Phi, psi and omega in degrees: 000334179299329179295327177292319181295317181290331175296316178297315181292321179295322177297317176302313181295322178296318180294321180287321184280332187304311181295329179291315180297318179295318180297321178293317180296321178296314180298320180294317179296320179298315180296320178296319179298317180293321178295318179294329179284344180089009178274080192285331179292311177290330177296322179296318176296317182295322178297316179299316180298312182294325177294319177297318179295318177297320176300318184293316181290329178292320180295329178278352178085014181288315173239157179291148182301321180291327178295314180297319181297320180295316179297317179299315181298317180294323177296313180300318181299317181296315178296317179295320179296319179295319180295317179296323181292319179292324178293322181289326181282339182284000000 
């Protein structure tokens, strides 16, 4: 019977965590899309929003803290690389 109880609780957690995980994934994708389009001002804002959201979901335990940190790092790296390329082209 404990497996039934853990199944119920994991289903509850899955239902609660899913929209948070989806929102974080959507914001990260939006930021990546803006960086790729070369819209760096809006991309910088989107990166900030997505980093804050990743911190929030990591704090709630939806994603692992290291996973959130890795995603934030990769986003920042992508944005900085795009900025350097536009400065080099100017």
